[in-house]
C-alpha positions as CSV (number, residue, x, y, z in Angstrom):
1,X,100.8,86.6,109.9
2,X,103.1,84.4,107.9
3,X,104.5,85.3,104.5
4,X,102.4,82.6,102.9
5,X,99.1,84.2,103.9
6,X,97.3,85.8,101.0
7,X,97.4,89.5,101.5
8,X,95.6,90.5,98.3
9,X,93.8,88.7,95.5
10,X,96.3,90.1,93.0
11,X,99.3,88.1,92.1
12,X,102.6,88.9,90.4
13,X,105.2,86.7,88.8
14,X,108.2,86.4,91.2
15,X,110.4,85.5,88.2
16,X,109.6,88.8,86.6
17,X,110.3,90.6,89.8
18,X,113.7,88.9,90.1
19,X,114.7,89.8,86.5
20,X,113.7,93.4,87.1
21,X,115.7,93.4,90.4
22,X,118.7,92.2,88.4
23,X,118.4,95.1,86.1
24,X,118.0,97.5,89.0
25,X,121.1,96.1,90.5
26,X,123.1,96.5,87.2
27,X,122.0,100.1,86.7
28,X,122.6,100.9,90.4
29,X,126.1,99.4,90.2
30,X,126.8,101.5,87.1
31,X,125.5,104.6,88.9
32,X,127.8,103.9,91.9
33,X,130.8,103.3,89.7
34,X,130.3,106.1,87.2
35,X,128.4,108.7,89.2
36,X,126.4,109.5,86.1
37,X,123.2,111.1,87.4
38,X,121.1,110.1,84.4
39,X,121.2,106.6,85.7
40,X,119.5,107.8,88.9
41,X,116.8,109.4,86.7
42,X,116.5,106.2,84.7
43,X,115.9,104.3,88.0
44,X,113.4,106.9,89.2
45,X,111.5,106.8,85.9
46,X,111.3,103.1,85.8
47,X,110.1,102.8,89.4
48,X,107.6,105.6,88.8
49,X,105.9,104.0,85.8
50,X,105.8,100.6,87.5
51,X,104.3,102.0,90.7
52,X,101.7,103.8,88.7
53,X,100.7,100.5,87.1
54,X,102.0,101.5,83.6
55,X,104.4,98.5,83.0
56,X,104.2,99.0,79.3
57,X,106.3,102.2,79.8
58,X,109.0,100.4,81.9
59,X,112.1,99.3,80.0
60,X,113.0,96.9,82.8
61,X,109.5,95.3,82.7
62,X,109.7,95.0,78.9
63,X,113.1,93.3,79.1
64,X,111.9,91.0,81.9
65,X,108.8,90.0,79.9
66,X,110.9,89.3,76.8
67,X,113.3,87.2,78.9
68,X,110.5,85.2,80.5
69,X,108.8,84.5,77.2
70,X,112.0,83.8,75.3
71,X,113.3,81.4,77.9
72,X,109.9,79.9,78.5
73,X,110.1,80.4,82.3
74,X,107.1,79.1,84.2
75,X,105.4,81.8,86.2
76,X,105.9,81.7,90.0
77,X,103.0,83.7,91.4
78,X,103.1,85.5,94.7
79,X,101.1,88.1,96.5
80,X,101.2,91.5,95.0
81,X,100.8,93.7,98.1
82,X,104.3,93.0,99.6
83,X,105.9,93.4,96.2
84,X,104.1,96.7,95.7
85,X,105.3,97.9,99.1
86,X,108.8,97.0,98.1
87,X,108.3,98.8,94.8
88,X,107.3,101.9,96.8
89,X,110.5,101.7,98.8
90,X,112.5,101.4,95.6
91,X,110.7,104.5,94.2
92,X,111.4,106.4,97.3
93,X,115.1,105.3,97.3
94,X,115.5,106.2,93.6
95,X,113.9,109.6,94.3
96,X,116.3,110.2,97.2
97,X,119.2,109.3,94.8
98,X,118.1,111.9,92.3
99,X,117.7,114.5,95.0
100,X,121.1,113.7,96.4
101,X,122.8,113.8,93.0
102,X,121.1,117.1,92.1
103,X,122.3,118.5,95.5
104,X,125.9,117.4,94.8
105,X,125.9,115.0,97.8
106,X,127.7,112.2,95.9
107,X,129.1,110.4,98.9
108,X,125.6,110.1,100.6
109,X,124.1,109.2,97.2
110,X,126.7,106.4,96.9
111,X,125.7,105.0,100.3
112,X,122.0,105.1,99.4
113,X,122.9,103.4,96.1
114,X,124.8,100.7,97.9
115,X,121.6,100.0,100.0
116,X,119.5,99.8,96.9
117,X,122.1,97.6,95.2
118,X,122.2,95.3,98.3
119,X,118.4,95.0,98.4
120,X,118.2,94.3,94.6
121,X,120.9,91.7,94.8
122,X,119.1,89.9,97.7
123,X,116.0,89.7,95.6
124,X,117.8,88.6,92.5
125,X,120.1,86.0,94.0
126,X,118.2,84.7,97.0
127,X,114.6,85.6,96.3
128,X,114.7,87.5,99.6
129,X,112.7,90.7,99.5
130,X,113.6,93.2,102.3
131,X,110.6,95.4,101.5
132,X,108.3,92.3,101.7
133,X,109.7,91.4,105.1
134,X,109.1,95.0,106.3
135,X,105.6,94.8,104.9
136,X,104.9,91.6,106.8
137,X,106.3,93.1,110.0
138,X,104.1,96.1,109.6
139,X,101.0,93.9,109.0
140,X,101.9,91.9,112.1
141,X,102.3,95.0,114.3
142,X,99.0,96.4,112.9
143,X,97.2,93.1,113.8
144,X,98.6,93.2,117.3
145,X,97.4,96.7,117.9
146,X,94.0,96.2,116.2
147,X,92.9,93.4,118.7
């Protein structure tokens, strides 16, 4: 199964995803530098509302939509399923960050934050989605075992 195969009929704008990833990277970097746990809560809230399909409650989504409209950026549509899988990984990672900060495990939280920062920067700069690649690998493995 190649990444170009349609996985679902739903599409998302890859430009919006990249702008949101940039915001995730900025907040994660600020979290790593300052150690302010409210930033982990901000990430968790934003991932939670986006994963629950309530983008109108997502500050990151609202900023991305404004940016796309203001700059008149042409949509670049891609399959939603891999991006939703990656969104789920982001939600899990931000939940882990909140738990680690609440537990006082700041060093481990920083390591997890660096992983999230790295993934967000890959998406932002190179349009390379680690979660999407994992999704495709899982689909490939499932197709091999379902024969």
